[in-house]
N, C-alpha and C positions, 0 to 999 in steps of 0.2 A: 146322241142326238134321238131321239124316237121318230119326231118328223123333221119334212126337212119341207122349208116352201122353194115352191119352186116358182116361178114365171114361166107361166104355159105357151099360151096362142099368143104370137107378135102377129098382128094383123094390120099391114101399114096400110095406106091406100092416095091415089094418083090424084085425087080431086081436090082444086083448090082449099077445102078450108077441110081439111078429111080428120079423122079421128083415127088414133091408132091407138086399138085395144088391148090390151095385157090382160088376159085371164088368167086368174095364181090357186094356183090348187097345193095341197098338203098331199104328202105321201101318207097315205093309212094303212102300207102295210107293214110287216113283221121287220122285214128284209129292206136292206136299204136299199135305194134306187135316188137312180139320177136323170139329169137330163136328156140324153140318150132311150130310157126307159121312158117318159114323159113324151118326149116325140113321137115315139113309136105307137103309143096310146094314143094320142092325140091325131094320128092318120088313121089310125081303125079309124075313130068316132066319127070322121068328117067324113069317110067313105062306108061308115053305115047312116050315120045323120045330116052327117052335110056341114058345113063349115060356117060354126059363125059369124055372121056380119056386121062391122064395125058401123058403131053407133045406135046399136039394141040389144036391148039384156040380151047375154046367154042364155037359149034353145033350154029348155026342161031336157028336152030328148038327149043335146048332148050331155049335158051335169051330169045325168042318169048313167049314161055309158060312159062318161071318166067314172066313177061311184066305182063302175064292173069292174074297171081297170083297176080298179085300189086307188084312184085318188079323190078326194075332197073336193069340191069348187068354194072356194072363200068371197073372193072379189074379183070383181073387174078397174083395172086400171086405166083411165083415159088420157088420154095427151092429144091435145090440140096442135095439130102439123096443117103448114101452108106450101106452096110452090110460090118462091119469090120470082113475080114476073119478070126482075130488069137479068137473073141470073140461070135462072132455071133450076134453083135448087131447094132442095124437100128443107125447111123452117120450122125448128119448133123452140118453143116457149121453155125457158127455165129459170130458177134461181137460186142465186149464187149470196152466202150469208145475209139474205133476205133483202137484195137487190135484184128485182126480175131485169131479164133480157129476155137474148132470142141467138139460136144459131143457127144457119144453114151449112147444109155439106149434099154429100152424091150417096154417105155412106148412110 
């Protein structure tokens, strides 16, 4: 397989109606690389230009840094999360067989 589609940065927020953003990157180098290399390159770029923030577009400086490390930015997946006021658990929306629902957990 030429390219690996990897979920990049999973940033979670603790706010009441936060967005959990996952940036998606493709490996553009000839050799196979996995999540370990992606996380190491992500850390390097976060130290160099700062971490992307939830709810805002991924900064160009960050995507350029990741490109220099051999990862091409493709898109961001946003997931709405919230804190259940009764239990204090983090919740998120999902669909199962087209039926919307939500799940809350500590994980």
